[in-house]
C-alpha positions as CSV (number, residue, x, y, z in Angstrom):
1,X,94.2,64.9,109.8
2,X,96.3,68.1,109.9
3,X,95.9,68.3,113.7
4,X,97.1,64.7,114.0
5,X,100.2,65.5,112.0
6,X,100.9,68.6,114.0
7,X,100.8,66.6,117.3
8,X,103.3,64.0,116.0
9,X,105.2,65.9,113.3
10,X,108.5,65.6,115.2
11,X,108.3,61.9,114.5
12,X,107.3,62.2,110.9
13,X,108.5,65.5,109.6
14,X,111.2,63.9,107.5
15,X,108.8,61.6,105.6
16,X,108.8,62.4,101.9
17,X,106.2,61.8,99.2
18,X,108.3,58.9,97.9
19,X,107.6,57.0,101.1
20,X,103.9,57.6,100.9
21,X,102.9,57.3,97.3
22,X,101.4,54.3,95.5
23,X,103.6,53.7,92.4
24,X,101.0,51.4,90.7
25,X,98.9,54.2,89.2
26,X,95.9,53.6,87.0
27,X,96.0,56.1,84.2
28,X,94.2,57.0,81.0
29,X,95.1,58.7,77.8
30,X,93.5,61.9,76.5
31,X,92.1,60.3,73.4
32,X,89.7,58.1,75.4
33,X,86.2,59.1,76.2
34,X,84.7,60.3,79.5
35,X,82.5,57.2,79.3
36,X,85.6,55.0,79.2
37,X,86.9,56.9,82.3
38,X,83.6,56.4,84.0
39,X,83.7,52.6,83.6
40,X,87.4,52.5,84.6
41,X,86.6,54.4,87.8
42,X,83.6,52.0,88.5
43,X,85.6,48.9,88.0
44,X,88.7,50.1,89.9
45,X,86.6,51.9,92.6
46,X,88.5,55.1,92.4
47,X,87.4,58.7,92.2
48,X,90.0,60.2,89.8
49,X,92.4,59.2,87.1
50,X,95.6,60.9,86.0
51,X,95.7,61.6,82.2
52,X,99.0,60.8,80.6
53,X,100.5,60.8,77.1
54,X,102.4,57.8,75.7
55,X,105.7,58.8,77.3
56,X,104.2,59.0,80.8
57,X,104.0,62.8,81.0
58,X,101.1,64.0,83.1
59,X,98.8,66.3,81.0
60,X,95.7,66.4,83.1
61,X,93.3,64.6,85.5
62,X,89.7,63.5,85.2
63,X,87.6,63.2,88.4
64,X,84.3,61.7,89.4
65,X,83.0,65.3,89.5
66,X,83.8,65.6,85.8
67,X,81.9,62.4,85.1
68,X,78.9,63.6,87.0
69,X,78.9,66.9,85.1
70,X,79.2,65.0,81.8
71,X,76.2,62.9,82.6
72,X,74.1,65.8,83.7
73,X,75.0,67.8,80.6
74,X,74.9,65.1,78.1
75,X,78.6,65.0,76.9
76,X,79.7,61.7,78.5
77,X,81.0,60.6,75.1
78,X,83.3,63.5,74.7
79,X,87.1,62.9,74.5
80,X,88.8,63.3,77.8
81,X,91.2,65.9,76.4
82,X,88.3,68.3,75.9
83,X,87.0,68.1,79.5
84,X,89.9,67.2,81.7
85,X,91.6,69.5,84.2
86,X,94.6,70.5,82.3
87,X,96.7,72.1,85.1
88,X,96.2,69.7,87.9
89,X,97.6,70.4,91.4
90,X,100.5,67.9,91.9
91,X,103.0,66.7,94.5
92,X,106.6,66.7,93.5
93,X,109.3,64.2,94.5
94,X,111.1,65.4,97.6
95,X,108.1,67.2,99.1
96,X,107.7,66.5,102.8
97,X,104.7,65.4,104.8
98,X,103.9,68.9,106.1
99,X,103.6,70.3,102.5
100,X,101.6,67.3,101.4
101,X,99.1,67.7,104.3
102,X,98.9,71.4,103.6
103,X,97.8,70.7,100.0
104,X,95.1,68.2,101.1
105,X,93.8,70.8,103.5
106,X,93.9,73.7,101.0
107,X,92.3,72.0,98.0
108,X,90.2,69.4,99.6
109,X,91.0,66.8,96.9
110,X,91.0,63.1,97.7
111,X,94.2,62.4,95.8
112,X,97.2,64.1,94.2
113,X,99.4,62.8,91.3
114,X,103.1,62.7,92.0
115,X,105.5,63.9,89.3
116,X,109.2,64.2,88.8
117,X,111.1,67.3,87.6
118,X,110.0,66.6,84.0
119,X,106.3,66.3,85.0
120,X,106.4,62.5,84.4
121,X,103.8,60.7,86.5
122,X,105.6,58.5,89.1
123,X,102.9,57.9,91.7
124,X,99.8,59.0,93.4
125,X,99.0,59.9,97.1
126,X,95.6,59.6,98.8
127,X,94.6,60.4,102.4
128,X,94.5,56.6,102.9
129,X,98.1,56.3,101.8
130,X,99.1,58.9,104.4
131,X,97.2,57.3,107.2
132,X,98.5,53.9,106.3
133,X,102.1,55.1,106.2
134,X,101.7,56.8,109.6
135,X,100.3,53.7,111.2
136,X,103.2,51.7,109.8
137,X,105.7,54.1,111.1
138,X,104.1,54.2,114.5
139,X,104.1,50.4,114.6
140,X,107.7,50.3,113.6
141,X,108.7,52.8,116.3
142,X,106.7,50.9,118.9
143,X,108.3,47.6,117.9
144,X,111.8,49.2,117.8
145,X,111.3,50.6,121.3
146,X,110.0,47.3,122.7
147,X,112.9,45.4,121.2
148,X,115.4,47.9,122.5
149,X,113.9,47.7,126.0
150,X,113.9,43.9,125.8
151,X,117.6,43.9,124.7
152,X,118.8,46.3,127.3
153,X,116.8,44.8,130.2
154,X,116.6,41.1,129.5
155,X,118.7,38.7,131.4
156,X,118.1,36.1,128.7
157,X,120.0,38.2,126.2
158,X,123.0,39.5,128.2
159,X,125.2,39.5,125.1
160,X,123.5,40.8,121.9
161,X,126.6,40.2,119.7
162,X,125.1,36.9,118.4
163,X,121.4,37.9,118.5
164,X,119.3,39.7,115.9
165,X,118.3,43.2,117.1
166,X,115.1,42.9,115.1
167,X,113.9,39.5,116.0
168,X,116.0,38.2,118.9
169,X,116.9,35.0,117.0
170,X,120.4,33.6,117.1
171,X,122.7,34.8,114.4
172,X,125.6,32.6,113.4
173,X,127.8,35.3,111.9
174,X,130.5,32.9,110.8
175,X,127.9,31.4,108.5
176,X,126.6,34.7,107.1
177,X,126.1,34.6,103.3
178,X,128.4,37.6,102.9
179,X,131.2,38.9,105.3
180,X,133.4,41.9,104.8
181,X,135.9,43.4,107.2
182,X,135.9,47.2,107.3
183,X,139.4,48.8,107.6
184,X,138.9,52.1,109.3
185,X,142.5,53.3,108.7
186,X,142.0,54.3,105.1
187,X,139.2,56.7,104.2
188,X,139.7,56.0,100.5
189,X,138.4,52.5,101.0
190,X,134.9,53.7,102.1
191,X,132.4,51.9,99.9
192,X,134.5,48.9,99.0
193,X,132.4,46.6,101.2
194,X,129.1,48.1,99.9
195,X,130.3,47.6,96.3
196,X,131.3,44.0,97.0
197,X,127.9,43.3,98.6
198,X,126.1,44.9,95.6
199,X,127.9,42.5,93.2
200,X,127.3,39.6,95.5
201,X,123.5,40.3,95.5
202,X,123.2,41.0,91.8
203,X,125.1,37.7,91.1
204,X,122.4,35.9,93.0
205,X,119.5,37.5,91.1
206,X,118.3,40.0,93.7
207,X,116.2,42.7,91.9
208,X,118.2,45.8,91.0
209,X,116.0,48.2,92.8
210,X,116.3,46.3,96.1
211,X,120.1,45.9,95.6
212,X,120.3,49.7,95.0
213,X,118.6,50.4,98.4
214,X,120.8,47.9,100.2
215,X,124.0,49.2,98.7
216,X,123.2,52.8,99.6
217,X,122.3,52.0,103.2
218,X,125.3,49.7,103.6
219,X,127.6,52.4,102.1
220,X,126.4,54.9,104.7
221,X,126.9,52.4,107.5
222,X,130.4,51.5,106.3
223,X,131.3,55.2,106.1
224,X,130.2,55.7,109.6
225,X,132.5,53.0,110.8
226,X,135.5,54.5,109.0
227,X,134.7,58.1,109.9
228,X,133.5,57.9,113.5
229,X,134.2,54.6,115.2
230,X,138.0,54.6,115.4
231,X,137.7,50.8,115.1
232,X,137.6,48.1,112.5
233,X,134.1,46.8,111.7
234,X,132.2,44.1,109.8
235,X,129.5,43.9,107.3
236,X,127.3,40.7,107.5
237,X,124.6,39.8,105.1
238,X,122.0,37.1,105.6
239,X,119.7,35.9,102.8
240,X,116.4,35.0,104.4
241,X,113.1,33.8,103.0
242,X,111.5,37.0,101.7
243,X,114.0,39.4,103.0
244,X,117.7,40.3,103.2
245,X,119.3,41.3,106.5
246,X,122.4,43.5,106.6
247,X,124.2,44.0,109.9
248,X,127.1,46.4,110.3
249,X,129.0,46.5,113.6
250,X,132.1,48.0,115.1
251,X,133.9,48.0,118.4
252,X,134.7,51.7,118.7
253,X,133.6,54.9,120.3
254,X,129.8,54.3,120.1
255,X,127.1,56.9,119.6
256,X,126.3,59.1,122.6
257,X,122.8,60.1,121.5
258,X,121.2,58.1,118.8
259,X,118.1,60.3,118.7
260,X,120.2,63.4,117.8
261,X,122.4,61.4,115.4
262,X,119.3,60.3,113.5
263,X,118.5,63.9,112.5
264,X,119.3,65.0,109.0
265,X,122.4,67.3,108.9
266,X,123.7,66.3,112.3
267,X,127.4,65.4,112.1
268,X,130.4,65.2,114.3
269,X,132.8,64.9,111.4
270,X,135.8,67.4,111.5
271,X,136.3,70.0,108.7
272,X,139.0,67.9,107.0
273,X,136.6,65.0,106.6
274,X,133.9,67.4,105.3
275,X,136.3,68.8,102.8
276,X,136.6,65.3,101.3
277,X,132.9,65.1,100.8
278,X,132.0,63.1,103.8
279,X,130.2,63.9,107.1
280,X,127.1,65.6,105.7
281,X,125.0,64.2,108.5
282,X,122.9,62.0,106.2
283,X,124.3,58.6,107.2
284,X,121.8,57.3,109.7
285,X,118.8,59.1,108.1
286,X,119.7,57.4,104.8
287,X,120.0,54.0,106.4
288,X,116.5,54.4,107.9
289,X,115.1,55.8,104.6
290,X,116.4,53.0,102.4
291,X,115.7,50.1,104.6
292,X,112.3,48.6,105.5
293,X,113.2,48.0,109.2
294,X,116.2,49.2,111.1
295,X,117.5,49.1,114.6
296,X,120.6,50.6,116.2
297,X,122.2,49.7,119.5
298,X,125.2,51.6,120.7
299,X,127.1,52.1,123.9
300,X,129.7,54.7,124.5
301,X,133.2,53.1,124.3
302,X,131.8,49.7,123.3
303,X,130.8,50.1,119.7
304,X,127.7,50.2,117.5
305,X,125.5,47.6,115.8
306,X,123.2,48.6,113.0
307,X,120.8,46.0,111.7
308,X,118.7,46.6,108.6
309,X,116.0,44.4,107.0
310,X,115.0,44.7,103.3
311,X,111.9,43.0,102.1
312,X,111.9,41.2,98.8
313,X,108.1,41.4,98.2
314,X,105.9,44.3,97.2
315,X,104.1,44.2,100.5
316,X,107.1,46.0,102.0
317,X,105.5,49.3,100.7
318,X,108.8,50.5,99.4
């Protein structure tokens, strides 16, 4: 697996554990018996269970190897707290794919608990989770490249202004569920559109965690219009069955090299903008990170269109 990552790490080096982990973790408390853990593993078909106390703090882990030893030595009815591994190797929020793979290679475990800074359990990562995420990313990249090629070469779509970048379907922007005009002349207005969209979505009962991702990604897109485009822009939001599409477009300078612009920390913002707390080079990476699908089309001197899709169902993997 490590050799595979090394060969494609430029594509995936920014993936963090939050994007890989399974948040629906099966856990057990230390007062239960090893026999209880054995049955839980059998029913759930898993090879290890994080041990947590009532507040969710990780205090250990019990593995199938522990169960085998207990059966061999006749202490299967012992409490878990007596036999569990009390200082488990963990992954921490923010760790990148490279570090994650290193731990899998170093320790040879099949899974690692993921904890926050207070050692509260927030997820779990298996080798299967990593491979699944990589396949999904590769599929997304392939579809993105194919759609981009189709858009740029197709005679059927000479004007992409009224077409979805992600699906090619017609978009009647005048009938979008939410429309906001971005004024690029006043830097203090950055975020007004994202805030209005957030309220709009919450008022319609969209789950808060999804609204949070949408508002962050939209804020970054709105900031890019104000800081870099030298043009007014628009935020459009379409409420679809099972997803929400946000499209942000401007008519300004455009992005010369999207691949470079997607790298974390890359920014063309002048010092005076940085002094105001903007221009850290996280705009496009954050849009990609917080959306489920994203595509950017830009041409120098003609503007930029960013389209982001946010799934409403758990199958999104977010």
